C-alpha positions as CSV (number, residue, x, y, z in Angstrom):
1,M,39.2,74.3,67.2
2,L,36.3,71.8,67.4
3,K,33.8,72.2,70.2
4,V,32.9,69.2,72.4
5,M,30.0,68.5,74.8
6,I,30.3,65.7,77.4
7,V,27.1,64.0,78.6
8,D,27.2,61.7,81.6
9,D,25.2,61.5,84.8
10,E,28.4,61.0,86.9
11,S,30.1,64.3,87.6
12,V,33.2,62.4,88.8
13,F,33.5,60.7,85.4
14,R,33.0,64.0,83.5
15,L,35.8,65.5,85.6
16,A,38.0,62.5,85.0
17,L,37.4,62.6,81.2
18,K,38.3,66.3,81.1
19,S,41.5,65.6,83.0
20,L,42.6,62.4,81.2
21,A,43.2,63.9,77.8
22,S,45.3,66.8,76.5
23,W,42.3,68.4,74.8
24,D,44.2,71.5,73.7
25,D,46.9,69.4,72.0
26,L,44.1,67.6,70.1
27,E,42.7,71.1,69.1
28,L,39.4,70.3,71.0
29,D,37.5,72.5,73.3
30,I,35.3,71.1,76.1
31,A,32.6,73.7,75.7
32,L,29.7,72.2,77.6
33,E,28.7,69.4,80.0
34,A,25.3,67.8,80.8
35,E,24.0,65.2,83.3
36,N,21.5,63.6,81.0
37,G,20.0,63.6,77.5
38,R,17.3,66.3,78.2
39,E,19.8,68.7,79.6
40,A,22.2,68.1,76.7
41,L,19.4,68.8,74.2
42,N,18.4,72.1,75.9
43,L,22.1,73.2,76.0
44,F,22.5,72.3,72.4
45,K,19.5,74.3,71.3
46,E,21.2,77.3,73.0
47,N,24.6,76.4,71.6
48,P,24.1,74.8,68.2
49,D,27.8,75.1,67.2
50,I,28.8,71.9,69.0
51,D,30.8,69.7,66.7
52,I,31.2,66.5,68.8
53,M,29.0,65.0,71.5
54,I,30.5,62.3,73.8
55,T,27.7,60.6,75.7
56,D,27.0,57.8,78.0
57,I,24.1,55.4,77.2
58,N,22.7,54.7,80.7
59,M,21.4,58.0,82.1
60,P,18.3,59.1,84.0
61,I,15.5,61.3,82.6
62,M,16.7,60.8,79.0
63,D,19.2,58.1,78.1
64,G,21.8,58.1,75.3
65,F,19.6,56.3,72.8
66,D,16.9,59.0,72.9
67,L,19.5,61.7,72.9
68,I,21.1,60.2,69.7
69,S,17.7,59.9,68.0
70,H,16.8,63.6,68.8
71,M,20.3,64.8,67.7
72,K,20.0,63.0,64.3
73,E,16.8,65.0,63.8
74,I,17.9,68.4,64.9
75,S,21.6,68.3,63.9
76,P,22.7,65.3,61.8
77,K,26.1,67.0,61.2
78,T,27.1,66.7,64.9
79,R,29.3,63.7,65.4
80,I,28.2,61.5,68.4
81,I,30.7,59.2,70.2
82,V,29.2,56.8,72.8
83,L,30.9,55.7,76.0
84,S,31.0,51.9,76.5
85,A,32.0,49.3,79.1
86,Y,33.3,45.9,78.0
87,D,29.9,44.3,78.5
88,D,28.0,47.0,76.6
89,Y,28.7,45.9,73.0
90,S,25.1,45.1,72.3
91,L,24.2,48.6,73.4
92,V,26.9,50.1,71.3
93,R,25.6,48.3,68.2
94,Q,22.1,49.7,68.9
95,A,23.7,53.2,69.3
96,F,25.4,52.8,65.9
97,K,22.0,51.9,64.3
98,L,20.5,55.1,65.7
99,G,23.3,57.2,64.3
100,A,26.4,57.2,66.6
101,H,29.7,57.5,64.7
102,D,32.2,55.9,67.1
103,Y,32.7,54.7,70.6
104,L,35.2,55.0,73.5
105,L,35.8,52.3,76.2
106,K,35.4,53.9,79.7
107,T,38.2,51.6,81.0
108,D,40.6,52.8,78.2
109,L,40.2,56.5,78.3
110,N,43.4,58.5,77.6
111,T,44.9,60.9,75.1
112,D,45.8,58.1,72.7
113,S,42.4,56.5,72.6
114,I,40.8,59.8,72.0
115,R,43.4,60.7,69.4
116,R,42.6,57.4,67.6
117,I,39.0,58.5,66.7
118,I,39.6,62.3,66.3
119,P,41.0,62.3,62.7
120,T,37.8,60.6,61.3
121,V,35.6,62.8,63.4
122,E,37.6,65.9,62.5
123,N,37.5,65.2,58.8
124,H,33.8,64.6,58.9
125,V,33.3,67.9,60.7
126,K,35.5,69.8,58.3
127,E,33.6,68.3,55.4
128,N,30.4,69.5,57.0
129,V,31.8,72.9,57.6
130,E,32.8,73.1,53.9
131,R,29.5,71.7,52.8
132,D,27.7,74.3,55.0
133,K,29.9,77.0,53.6
134,D,29.2,75.9,50.1
135,Y,25.5,75.7,50.9
136,R,25.4,79.1,52.4
137,Y,27.3,80.5,49.5
138,T,24.8,78.9,47.1
139,L,21.9,80.4,49.1
140,K,23.6,83.8,48.9
141,E,24.3,83.4,45.2
142,V,20.6,82.5,44.6
143,F,19.5,85.5,46.6
144,L,21.9,87.9,44.9
145,K,20.8,86.6,41.5
146,E,17.2,87.2,42.5
147,L,18.1,90.7,43.7
148,L,19.7,91.5,40.3
149,L,17.5,89.7,37.8
150,E,14.0,90.0,39.4
151,K,12.1,93.2,40.0
152,E,10.6,92.1,43.4
153,V,12.4,90.1,46.1
154,P,10.5,89.5,49.4
155,D,12.2,90.7,52.6
156,P,15.6,91.6,51.0
157,E,16.9,93.3,54.2
158,L,16.2,90.3,56.3
159,R,17.9,87.9,53.9
160,V,20.9,90.2,53.6
161,E,21.3,89.8,57.4
162,E,20.6,86.0,57.5
163,L,23.1,85.3,54.7
164,D,25.8,87.6,55.9
165,V,25.7,89.6,52.6
166,R,28.4,92.2,52.7
167,L,26.3,95.2,51.7
168,A,26.0,97.7,54.5
169,G,24.7,101.1,53.4
170,D,21.7,102.9,52.0
171,S,23.0,103.5,48.4
172,F,24.1,100.8,46.0
173,V,26.0,100.4,42.7
174,A,26.0,97.4,40.4
175,C,28.8,96.6,38.0
176,F,28.5,94.2,35.1
177,I,31.7,92.4,34.0
178,W,31.9,91.1,30.5
179,I,34.8,88.8,29.6
180,D,36.2,90.1,26.3
181,D,36.9,87.6,23.4
182,Y,35.1,84.8,25.3
183,Q,34.7,82.8,22.1
184,V,38.4,82.0,22.2
185,L,37.9,80.5,25.7
186,H,34.7,78.7,24.7
187,E,36.5,77.0,21.8
188,K,39.6,76.2,23.9
189,Y,38.0,74.7,27.0
190,T,35.5,72.0,27.9
191,G,32.3,72.6,30.0
192,N,34.0,71.5,33.2
193,E,37.0,73.7,32.5
194,L,34.8,76.7,31.9
195,T,33.1,75.9,35.3
196,S,36.5,76.0,36.9
197,F,37.3,79.2,35.0
198,S,34.1,80.8,36.4
199,K,35.2,79.8,40.0
200,L,38.6,81.3,39.4
201,V,37.0,84.6,38.2
202,V,34.8,84.8,41.2
203,N,37.7,84.0,43.6
204,S,39.7,86.8,41.9
205,L,36.9,89.2,42.4
206,Y,36.5,88.3,46.0
207,Q,40.3,88.7,46.5
208,V,40.0,92.2,45.2
209,L,37.0,92.9,47.5
210,M,38.9,91.6,50.5
211,N,41.9,93.9,49.7
212,E,40.0,97.0,48.6
213,R,36.4,97.2,50.1
214,N,33.4,95.2,51.1
215,G,31.1,94.0,48.4
216,E,29.7,90.9,46.7
217,A,30.7,89.0,43.5
218,I,28.4,86.7,41.6
219,C,28.7,84.6,38.4
220,I,25.8,85.1,36.0
221,S,27.4,82.9,33.3
222,P,31.0,81.9,32.4
223,Q,31.2,85.2,30.4
224,E,29.2,87.5,32.7
225,Y,29.7,88.5,36.3
226,A,28.4,91.1,38.6
227,L,29.9,93.1,41.5
228,L,27.7,94.8,44.1
229,F,28.7,97.7,46.3
230,S,27.1,99.7,49.0
231,F,27.9,103.2,50.1
232,E,27.2,105.4,53.1
233,D,28.4,108.5,51.3
234,D,26.4,109.7,48.4
235,V,29.0,112.1,47.0
236,Q,29.1,111.1,43.3
237,L,32.7,112.2,42.7
238,V,34.0,110.2,45.7
239,I,32.1,107.1,44.7
240,H,33.2,107.5,41.1
241,Q,36.9,107.6,42.2
242,E,36.5,104.7,44.6
243,L,34.8,102.5,42.0
244,N,37.4,103.4,39.3
245,R,40.2,102.4,41.8
246,V,38.6,99.1,42.7
247,L,37.6,98.2,39.2
248,T,41.0,99.0,37.9
249,Q,42.3,96.4,40.4
250,V,39.7,93.9,39.1
251,K,40.9,94.3,35.6
252,Y,44.5,94.0,36.8
253,Y,43.8,90.7,38.6
254,L,41.9,89.2,35.6
255,E,44.5,90.1,33.1
256,N,47.6,89.1,35.1
257,Y,46.3,86.0,36.9
258,L,43.7,84.6,34.4
259,N,45.0,86.2,31.2
260,V,41.6,87.6,30.2
261,K,40.5,91.2,29.6
262,A,37.1,92.6,30.6
263,S,34.7,95.4,29.8
264,I,32.9,96.7,32.9
265,G,29.7,98.6,32.9
266,V,28.9,100.7,36.0
267,S,25.4,101.8,37.2
268,S,24.4,105.1,38.7
269,L,23.9,105.2,42.5
270,M,20.6,103.6,43.5
271,D,18.7,103.9,46.8
272,G,17.6,100.7,48.7
273,L,18.1,97.1,47.9
274,E,15.0,97.2,45.7
275,G,17.0,99.3,43.3
276,F,19.6,96.6,42.5
277,H,17.5,95.2,39.6
278,E,17.4,98.6,37.9
279,A,21.1,99.1,38.7
280,Y,22.1,95.8,37.2
281,K,20.2,96.4,34.0
282,Q,21.8,99.8,33.7
283,A,25.3,98.4,34.3
284,E,24.6,95.7,31.7
285,K,23.4,98.3,29.3
286,N,26.5,100.5,29.8
287,A,28.8,97.5,29.3
288,Q,27.2,96.9,25.9
289,F,28.6,100.2,24.8
290,R,32.0,98.5,24.5
291,L,30.6,97.9,21.0
292,I,31.3,101.6,20.2
293,L,33.8,102.7,22.9
294,G,36.0,99.6,22.6
295,K,36.8,96.6,24.8
296,D,38.8,96.5,28.0
297,Q,37.3,99.6,29.5
298,I,35.3,100.8,32.6
299,I,32.2,102.4,31.3
300,F,30.2,104.7,33.5
301,T,26.8,106.2,32.6
302,E,28.3,109.5,31.7
303,N,30.4,107.8,29.1
304,V,27.3,106.7,27.1
305,I,25.0,109.8,27.6
306,G,26.1,111.2,24.2
307,Y,24.7,108.1,22.4
308,L,21.3,108.1,24.0
309,P,18.3,109.7,22.3
310,N,17.4,113.2,23.4
311,E,15.2,116.1,22.3
312,D,17.7,117.0,19.6
313,S,17.8,113.5,18.2
314,S,16.5,113.9,14.7
315,G,15.8,110.2,14.1
316,K,17.5,110.6,10.7
317,A,17.9,107.4,8.7
318,I,21.3,106.2,7.5
319,D,21.9,107.3,3.9
320,Y,23.2,104.3,2.0
321,T,22.5,105.9,-1.5
322,G,26.1,107.0,-2.4
323,F,27.6,103.7,-1.4
324,M,25.1,101.6,-3.2
325,K,25.5,103.7,-6.4
326,S,29.3,103.3,-6.2
327,L,28.7,99.5,-6.1
328,R,26.4,99.5,-9.1
329,D,29.0,101.6,-11.0
330,F,31.8,99.3,-10.0
331,N,33.6,102.4,-8.7
332,R,36.2,100.9,-6.3
333,E,37.7,104.2,-5.0
334,L,34.3,105.8,-4.5
335,A,32.9,102.7,-2.9
336,F,35.5,102.7,-0.1
337,S,35.0,106.5,0.4
338,E,31.2,106.1,0.6
339,I,31.4,103.2,3.0
340,E,33.4,105.3,5.5
341,K,30.6,107.9,5.3
342,V,28.1,105.2,6.2
343,F,30.2,104.0,9.1
344,R,30.4,107.6,10.5
345,E,26.6,108.0,10.3
346,I,26.1,104.7,12.1
347,R,28.6,105.6,14.8
348,H,26.7,108.8,15.5
349,A,23.2,107.3,15.4
350,S,21.0,107.7,18.5
351,L,20.7,104.4,20.4
352,N,18.4,103.4,23.2
353,E,21.0,100.7,23.9
354,A,24.3,99.8,22.2
355,G,22.9,96.5,20.7
356,E,20.7,98.5,18.4
357,I,23.8,99.4,16.4
358,Y,23.8,95.9,15.0
359,T,20.6,96.6,13.1
360,Y,22.3,99.3,11.0
361,Y,25.0,96.9,9.9
362,F,22.4,94.3,9.2
363,D,20.6,96.8,7.0
364,L,23.8,97.6,5.2
365,L,24.6,93.9,4.5
366,F,21.0,93.3,3.5
367,R,21.4,96.0,0.8
368,I,24.7,94.4,-0.3
369,A,23.0,91.0,-0.6
370,N,20.2,92.5,-2.7
371,W,22.8,94.1,-5.0
372,L,24.4,90.7,-5.5
373,D,20.9,89.3,-6.4
374,E,20.6,92.1,-8.9
375,Q,23.9,91.1,-10.4
376,Q,22.6,87.5,-10.5
377,E,25.5,86.5,-8.3
378,D,25.5,83.8,-5.6
379,K,26.8,85.1,-2.2
380,T,28.5,81.8,-1.4
381,T,30.3,81.7,-4.8
382,V,31.4,85.4,-4.5
383,L,32.7,85.1,-0.9
384,G,34.1,81.6,-1.4
385,R,32.3,80.1,1.6
386,E,28.8,79.8,3.1
387,I,28.3,82.6,5.6
388,S,25.4,84.0,7.6
389,F,25.7,87.8,7.7
390,Y,23.6,87.9,10.9
391,D,25.6,85.3,12.8
392,K,28.9,86.9,11.7
393,I,27.9,90.4,12.8
394,K,26.7,89.2,16.1
395,S,30.0,87.4,16.8
396,F,31.9,90.7,16.8
397,E,32.3,92.6,20.1
398,T,33.1,96.1,18.8
399,V,32.1,98.4,16.0
400,Q,35.8,98.4,14.9
401,E,35.7,94.7,14.3
402,I,32.4,94.8,12.4
403,E,33.7,97.6,10.2
404,D,37.0,95.9,9.4
405,W,35.0,92.8,8.4
406,V,32.6,94.8,6.2
407,R,35.5,96.6,4.5
408,E,36.9,93.1,3.7
409,I,33.6,91.9,2.3
410,V,33.3,95.0,0.1
411,R,36.9,94.4,-1.1
412,I,36.1,90.8,-2.0
413,L,33.0,91.8,-3.8
414,L,34.6,94.5,-5.9
415,N,37.6,92.2,-6.7
416,Y,35.3,89.5,-7.8
417,M,33.1,91.7,-9.9
418,S,36.2,93.4,-11.4
419,D,37.8,90.1,-12.3
420,K,34.5,88.9,-13.8
421,K,34.2,92.1,-15.8
422,N,37.8,91.8,-17.0
423,T,37.2,88.2,-17.9
424,K,34.1,89.2,-20.0
425,I,36.1,92.0,-21.6
426,N,38.9,89.6,-22.4
427,R,36.4,87.2,-24.0
428,D,34.9,90.0,-26.1
429,V,38.3,91.2,-27.3
430,V,39.5,87.7,-28.1
431,R,36.3,87.1,-30.0
432,G,37.0,90.3,-32.0
433,Q,40.6,89.2,-32.6
434,E,39.5,85.8,-33.9
435,F,37.1,87.6,-36.4
436,I,39.9,89.8,-37.6
437,Q,42.2,86.8,-38.0
438,L,39.7,85.2,-40.3
439,N,38.7,88.3,-42.3
440,Y,41.8,90.5,-42.3
441,H,41.9,90.2,-46.1
442,E,38.4,91.7,-46.5
443,D,37.5,95.3,-46.5
444,L,37.2,95.1,-42.7
445,T,35.8,97.9,-40.6
446,L,35.7,98.5,-36.8
447,K,31.9,98.3,-36.9
448,M,31.9,94.9,-38.6
449,V,34.2,93.6,-35.7
450,S,32.2,95.2,-32.9
451,D,29.0,93.9,-34.3
452,Y,30.4,90.5,-34.3
453,A,31.5,90.9,-30.7
454,G,28.1,92.1,-29.7
455,L,29.3,95.5,-28.4
456,S,28.9,99.1,-29.5
457,E,31.6,100.4,-31.7
458,S,32.9,102.9,-29.1
459,H,32.9,100.4,-26.2
460,F,34.7,97.7,-28.3
461,S,37.3,100.2,-29.5
462,R,38.0,101.3,-25.9
463,I,38.4,97.8,-24.5
464,F,40.2,96.5,-27.6
465,T,42.8,99.2,-27.3
466,K,43.2,98.7,-23.6
467,Y,43.6,94.9,-24.0
468,T,45.9,94.8,-27.1
469,G,47.8,98.1,-26.7
470,L,46.9,99.0,-30.3
471,C,43.9,100.8,-31.8
472,F,41.9,98.7,-34.3
473,S,43.4,100.2,-37.5
474,D,47.0,99.8,-36.2
475,Y,46.3,96.2,-35.1
476,L,44.8,95.4,-38.5
477,T,47.6,97.0,-40.4
478,E,50.3,95.2,-38.3
479,L,48.5,91.8,-38.8
480,R,48.2,92.4,-42.6
481,I,51.9,93.4,-42.9
482,N,53.0,90.3,-41.0
483,K,51.0,88.1,-43.3
484,A,52.6,89.9,-46.3
485,K,56.1,89.2,-44.9
486,E,55.2,85.5,-44.6
487,L,54.0,85.4,-48.2
488,M,57.1,87.2,-49.4
489,S,59.3,84.6,-47.7
490,D,57.4,81.5,-48.5
491,T,55.9,82.1,-52.0
492,N,56.9,83.5,-55.4
493,L,53.8,85.8,-55.6
494,K,54.3,89.2,-57.0
495,I,53.9,92.3,-54.8
496,Y,50.6,93.4,-56.1
497,E,49.3,89.8,-55.7
498,I,50.4,89.8,-52.1
499,A,48.7,93.2,-51.5
500,E,45.4,91.9,-52.8
501,K,45.6,88.7,-50.7
502,I,46.0,90.7,-47.5
503,G,43.2,93.2,-48.2
504,Y,44.9,96.1,-50.0
505,S,43.4,96.9,-53.4
506,N,45.8,99.8,-53.9
507,I,49.4,98.7,-54.4
508,Y,50.8,102.2,-53.5
509,H,48.8,102.3,-50.2
510,F,50.2,98.8,-49.4
511,S,53.7,99.9,-50.1
512,R,53.4,103.0,-47.9
513,M,51.9,100.9,-45.0
514,F,54.6,98.2,-45.4
515,K,57.4,100.7,-45.2
516,K,55.8,102.4,-42.2
517,V,55.7,99.2,-40.3
518,T,59.0,97.5,-41.4
519,G,61.2,100.5,-42.3
520,V,61.8,99.1,-45.8
521,S,59.8,98.9,-49.0
522,P,58.2,95.6,-50.1
523,N,60.7,95.1,-52.9
524,Q,63.7,95.7,-50.6
525,F,62.3,93.2,-48.1
526,K,61.6,90.6,-50.8
527,H,65.2,90.9,-52.2
528,R,66.6,90.4,-48.8
529,T,64.7,87.2,-48.3
């Protein structure tokens, strides 16, 4: 209900005005009356929540013009309606210039005439109320951000009272809320939509606070939010249970109404408002341990103690030796076994804060990049795309995501190097085969072929057998016998002449090899053809 002050030097008129209209039906409350402008100002200073002032112009001591001028200075949001007679239009115009908002004819005062001007006045007042509400919230938001982000804030207790901050107690806890998988939202929505999203998050947080317990919510960024709580009781177990209950509700609201999940870091109990900065930093630090503990969790200080450095922390460096050796040896099975050892060491490293864990993965990828350089391989060519290891690692929100990606990188590298190695082996074997095709009729040896391929005799023999399925001597024998069969079918050459043409100087040895391969003697084969 809007509050109204009537200002007129005639008490009879004031009484008549109060009696003429059904003020309750109009949702208006005649809160105050004054005989002149000075009295009205004094009353207003004591009661600044007056929404509408209905004033005459001609009054003793201080007239309506001076009253309007003063009111515009001390309370521009108060709507002023002037009372006018038919012959006062010039005065009304002057009143409008000074800041009056509407007028009423004294000769036409009734419920309908007042109802005519109320909607406009009411809308304006409501707009002012909303504007004041937004302004006060902005002031409170600025103060709370200062409380969290700055080490020293002047007169925090006084400002808590002035801004109606809902923190009543001697001990305080800060909670840092991190929206998981925010990159998906960032890619999906525009800047204005993200601003709207932030407001919805804050509204959801306040809804939980209204239902569960007093506290304050604040948006740090579209991905980051804070909750502030105060406690009279300093029993840690009770506070822990209370926070866990409230924050579980927060996660429920965010997931079911906004379709987002959140990781929440919770600070220890701090004394005094001055401790909020430290509490906030601790809560933020705890929330970072979602990297290791996983997303969508409530993380208290006791959950991260095991990862923080202590007297028993050895400071031992991560051992990458076994993994790097397995890469250099192109040992696929061993490489995947060794990378898991590296991951286990990284997960159990001592950390001042969770973000330090990124450095271990950067170090690992730096070593992999160096290994590629040693192999004279281009990273972009091997991976099939341009990629920044640093940016990619930083884009992940958990160690599990990082490790899954690193495993995939190792798989791609080993596949690429294996394919390349097989391609080279194939080229070497084909080169050897071509040499054999051209020289099978000579007194050919394995060494002659391996020398031509540029490989050692043993290495060439191994890859040749693997690629063709035959050892060198069997391959050469099969080739010679096939050539002999062609000559027997297509020419009239004698058996000994054919033997000499395909590289056999001894006719008996040729006959024995021919029968071994074909199952018949050279003469039998020749007669058949």
